[in-house]
C-alpha positions in Angstrom: -10.1 56.1 39.6 -9.7 57.6 36.4 -6.4 56.9 34.1 -6.3 59.7 31.9 -3.8 58.9 29.0 -3.9 56.6 26.3 -3.5 53.2 26.8 0.2 52.6 25.8 1.0 49.6 27.6 3.9 50.8 28.6 5.0 51.0 32.4 5.2 54.7 32.1 2.8 57.5 31.6 2.1 61.0 32.2 -1.5 61.2 33.7 -4.1 63.5 35.3 -5.9 62.1 38.2 -9.0 63.7 40.1 -7.4 63.4 43.4 -4.3 64.7 42.2 -3.9 68.0 39.8 -0.8 66.3 38.1 2.1 64.2 37.8 4.0 61.5 36.6 3.3 57.9 37.5 4.8 54.7 36.4 2.0 51.6 36.3 2.6 49.0 38.9 3.8 45.5 38.0 1.9 43.4 37.6 -1.3 44.8 39.0 -1.5 47.9 37.2 0.2 46.4 34.3 -2.5 43.9 34.0 -5.2 46.0 34.5 -4.5 48.1 31.9 -3.6 45.3 29.3 -6.6 43.6 29.6 -8.6 46.8 29.6 -11.2 46.7 26.2 -12.7 50.2 26.8 -12.2 53.5 24.8 -12.0 57.3 25.8 -12.0 58.0 29.7 -13.7 55.8 31.9 -12.2 54.2 35.4 -10.6 51.4 36.2 -10.7 48.7 39.3 -8.0 48.1 41.3 -5.7 45.3 40.9 -7.0 41.6 41.9 -4.2 41.8 44.5 -5.6 45.0 45.9 -2.7 47.2 45.4 -2.6 50.6 43.3 -2.5 50.7 39.7 0.1 53.1 39.7 2.9 55.1 42.1 4.0 58.2 41.8 7.9 57.9 39.8 10.0 59.3 42.7 13.0 59.1 40.1 12.2 61.7 37.5 13.7 65.0 37.8 11.6 68.0 37.2 13.4 71.1 35.8 11.6 74.3 36.8 13.5 76.5 34.1 12.3 74.1 31.5 9.5 76.0 29.5 6.6 73.7 27.6 3.1 73.7 26.6 0.7 71.0 27.3 -1.5 70.4 24.3 -4.7 68.4 24.5 -5.7 67.0 20.9 -8.9 65.0 22.1 
């Protein structure tokens, strides 16, 4: 799994993941938060699953997507 966002150490983020084209995900607690918090790597790289075998993140089900809202996503890499 590749987490393609900044390591912001927040429980939420916008991410693009290979199996999914896009989405809004929440880092799982404590599993996903501990994996990202302990990561020392820079740039785009894969992460292992948490020690408990659970996922690093779950899809946010409490986010409303407004199809009428217009915005641009700019990759500043």
